[in-house]
N, C-alpha and C positions, 0 to 999 in steps of 0.2 A: 605528840606529832605523829602523822602518819608515815607509813614506811618510805614513802617517797621524798619526805622532808618538805613537801610543799605545803603552805599554809591555805587552808580551805575554810572560808567563813560563810555561813549559811544563815538566811532569815526565813523562817517558816511562818507564813501569813495566810490570813484569811480576810478577805475584805470587810466581813462582818464584824470583826473586832476593832472597836475605837482604839484600844491600846496599841494594836499592830499598826493602825494609821499613824498614831503619834509617834510610834517608835520609827516608822519609815521616814518621818520628817527628819530625824536626827542622823540617819545613816549616811547621807552624802558628806556630812561634816567629818563623821569619823573615817570614811574612806579617804578624804582629803588629808586628814592628819596622820593617818597610818600608812596611806599608799597602798591600801589593800582593798580590792573589790569585794563586795558581798554578792553571794549568789541568792537570787530570790526564788524561794521554793514554795509553790501553791500547795496548800493543804486544805482538807475540808474539816472545819472545825467541829461540825456535827458529827462527823465521823470519828474524830478523835474522842469526842466526849462519849460516844457510843462504845468505842473500843475500850476506853479506860474506865468506864463507870462514872465519869466526871459530869458535872453539869454546869451550865452558863451561869453567870451572876444574875441574869435576868429571871432565872429559875430559883437559885438557892437564896436570893436576897428577898424573895417574896415575904412579906409579913415581918421582916427583920427591922428592928428600930436602930437608929443611930448610925449604924455602919454604912448604909448608902450614902447619908449626908456626909459622912467623913470621907468616903472614897470620892465624892464629887468635889470636896475641898482639895484633896490630893491631886485630883486632875487639874483644878484651876491653878494650883501652885506649880504644877508642871508646865502648864501653858505659860504663866508669866516667867518662869525661870528660862525657858527657851524661846521666848518671844513669838509664840505661835498665836496669831490673832484670828485666823480665819476658820477656825475648828468650830463646828455646829453639831451639836447632838442631834442624831436622826430620829425624828419623831415616829418613824415607822419600825424603830428597833424593837426586837431582833428581826433581822432581815434573812430570809433564806438565801444563801449564797451559792447553791449548787450550780446554777447556769453561770454566774459570774466567776466561780473558780474553774470550771471547765473552759470557760472563755479565756482565762488566764493561761492554761496550757495551750489552747488553740492559738492565742496570741504569741506565744514563744515559738510555736511551729511555724507561724506565719511571719515571723521576724518583726512584729510590731508590738513586742511586749511592753516596752517602756511607755509608749504613748497610751496604750490601753491601761496600763497600771495606774498612771497619773489621772487618766480620765475617770476611772471607776472610783478612785479614792475622792476625786473631786465631787462626784455626784453623790457619794455616801456620806462625806463627812464635812464638806465645805459648803456645797449647795444641796443639802440632803433631800433624797428622793426615795420612793418605794422601789428599789432597784430589783426587787423579786417579781415585779410586774413587768412582763416581757414587753409591752408597748412602751411602758415608760423607760426600761432600760434601752430599748432600741433608739428612741428618741434622744435620750440623754447622751449615748456614745455618738450617735450621728452629729450632735450639736457640738461634740469635741473632736470632730474630724475623724472619727473611727468608722470604717466599714463594718457596721455592727451586724448585717445580714451575713457578711462573710464569716465573721467570728462565730455566730450562732450556728451557721451550717458546719463549719469545721468542728465545732464543740460536740456535734453529734456522731462524730466518728468514733467508733468503739476503741480505738487506739488512745484517743484523747480521754475518754472515760476511765479506761484501764490505767492510764498514767496517773491521773489524779488519785485513784483508789490506791495504786502502788505507793505513791509519795505519801499518802496518808497513813497507811499501814507501816511504811518505814519509819515515820516520824514517830510512831507510837513504840515501834520496836527499839528504837533508840532512846526512849525515855520520855518523849513529849506527852503533855496532858493538856495542853492549851496553846494560845497564840497571843502575843509573839513569843516565839522560841527561837533561840539562836544557838549555833553550833560553831565553835572555833576549833576546827579539827573534831576531836571526841568530846571536847568539854562543852556541856550544855548549859545554858542560861535561860531563865524564864522571866519575861515581863519587860516593860519598857524602862523601868527603874534600874534594871540590870545592865543598861547599855554602858555604863561606866566600867563595870566589871569586864564586859565584853571587849571594849577597848584596850583596857589593862591586859587582858589574856593575848589579845593580838600582839601588843608590843612585847610582851614577855616571850612569846613563842618566836617572834622576830628575832629577839636577842638570842635565844638559843640557837637558832639557825645560823645566825652571823658568827657566834663563837664557835660552833661546829665547823663552819667554813673556814674560819681563820686557823683553827688547829690543823685542819686538813692540808691547807696551803703551807703551813710551817712544816709539816712532816714531808711535804712533797719537794720542799726546797733544799 
């Protein structure tokens, strides 16, 4: 628990991670069950890999037998378990997400983060497109009602670029090595399959806060 006693739950994401997309599909239900809102934190996955010496599955699974097939099976099980029917593998994967992630920072600054977030994920993993092609990205976002030119222009602001770099560095400094990564205050969780643990930690920390509050009230009475 942080010093202020407030519960802070963060979702560190990169649009290029299919597992981050799948995790994002479950977050609204967790928010409803726990009454706790997640903070959505854009990070650059390629930057995290570079800073940690990690590599993407697209790289480290090259030439590997059996494991890719099993990972695909696990994804299918996840989709069935959670009733997700509109996920599609992006045929252009891996996609360079630098512009998209800067766009997420810009969208936060412009006050249109949520529609931007939903639109990008739609065009990455529901109706997949080559979203690192600027013309394709502009057309896709415009079709979803996003002022794409406004976002692209804002994303060239040095403050936006620096913000994404700072969030990426901070993620690594706190222990992140990939996406999706979650923090419940200072407790870190990695991967979509750890969302149950994330929810349990939220509830556990809520109980600690409630108990502390009750004890304080009794002492004051």
